[in-house]
N, C-alpha and C positions, 0 to 999 in steps of 0.2 A: 637522462638527469637533469632539471634544466639550476642555476642557479638556488635555489630554494628549497632545494633539496628534492626538491617534488622527482617522483620515478612517473614513469608513464608505462604503463603495460598495454602491448598490444594481444588482444581476446577475439577470438571466437566465440560468439553469441549467437549461438540458433543458425550457422554458418554466414554468420556475415560477420565480417573486422572490422576492429575497432581499437582505439588507443583508449588508455582510459588514466585519467589521474590521479598518484594515490592518497590524498591529499584528499580528494570526492567519493573514496573506496573505501569500505577494511577490504584487504587484501590479506583471503582465510581459503585450502578446500576445503570446501561445500557443493559436492556434488547433488541435484536436486534429480530425484525420482518421477515421474510423471503414471499416473491412475485414469484410464476412461474410466468417463464415470459417466450413468444417463442425463441428462437435461435436468428431469425433475429426479431431481434424488437432493440438492441443494444442496449438493455435499462440494469439499474441496477437490482438487484435485491432485493438489501439492501434498508425496507423504512429505513430513518431515524427519530429518535424516540427524541422526548425532553426530552435537556440534556448529549443530547451522541456530542461529539466532530462533528460536518460537514462536510463532505466528498464530495467533485463535482466528482456528478458524468459522466458517460462518456456523456449523453446525455448532458449535462453541459457545460460541455469544448471541445463539437464536433467531439467524439469519430468516427472515420473508424469503417467499422463492421469488424468481422477475417473474414479470410480467411478458416478457419474449428471452426468447432465448440469446444469450450474449456473441457478442459480434470477437470475433479474434483479431488481437492491435495486427496487419499486416506485415510489420518486421520488428528490428531492436528500436524500440525509441532510444530517442533524439535528445528529449527534453528531462524533468526530473523538477516538480509543481509541486511546495512546501504548500500548504494551507492551512487556514488556523478557522475553527468552530463559531467565535465571533460569540461565542454561549458560555454557558459556564462548566465543569472545572470540574475533573475525576478523580483523586486516587486513591484508589483501591480497583479492582477485576467488573465487582460486584455495579458497584459506579459505573465503570467505562463502559458494560456493556451496555447497562443502559442505556448511554450516551449513543452507544454507534446505531442500536435500534431504532432511535425518536430520529437520528439524523437520517436512517433510513428510511420509515417513515414520511418524511417530512422531504425527503426527495424523492420519492413515492406520491405518495399522497400528494402536496400539497404543490411538487411541479411538478408532478404524470411523468416522471420518469419512468424507464424499465427496471429501474435498481438504484443503490446509493450509487455515488455520483464516484468518488475515490475506487482507487485502484486499493490505499488503505487506512487502515485509523489506525492511533497514535495516541494510547492515555498515558496522562503521568504518572500511571500505576508502573509504566515503565513496559507494557504492553502494547503487542501491534496484531491488529486487527483485520485478517482477510478480509477483503470491502469487493470489489473486481479481480484483486488479482492480477499475477503476473501477468497475463497472456492474453487479456480484455482489454476495451476498447470503455473508454472511463466517459463522467459525462461530468467536465468540472476543469478545464477551461477552454473556452469559446475560440476554435483550431489551430489548437494541440491538444486532441482529442483524442485522436488518432496517430501521431509522432510522442505521445507520451505518457509518461505515470504519477498521479497524484498521488501523494499522503494530505490527512487531516491532522493534523494536531488536536485534540479534543481540549476547546475553552478559548480563550479571549485572550489574546495578545498582541492586542495595538498598544498598551503602556509596558510590558514586562515581558520575557523573555523565558517559557515552559520550565519546565526543574531538567535535572540534568540524567534521570531516568528517560524522561522522554528525548529529549536531546539526543543520549547516545544511542536508543532505537532507533532516531530515524534515519544514522549516522549508519550504524549496522547492517 
């Protein structure tokens, strides 16, 4: 514990020991169980357990198949990047799912990427949407894709901050 009452936790993540500050995370017992899915099923590999923050899965928001199989992250990410979509807002699940699909289409068709670039997308409806997920390399921050995770908040936040629903979801 330091002078600002910040508590540091020694955590083992995927066999790697790291230190994490309590002011940068929500501390709760939230185990994740993974199931194997064939690549061509476009399904999530994360089983959501009671007490864990819900994440709208790729099939739920209507994701397209990636063009190529995903590449797994080589280890525990060192960095977390928060992007904004620099476009229109959304405040309900239906319009946010449309925005996530539009981001995926733009990344795949406009940039020629294999899939949506982010690991997660958050809407001002208070939901998180699975993009590439926890364990896959994204296409979000040049030079840091293999050691970072990116969350994109839907909307343009150059002159305002996201609403509390979105900010709280990012913190979770």
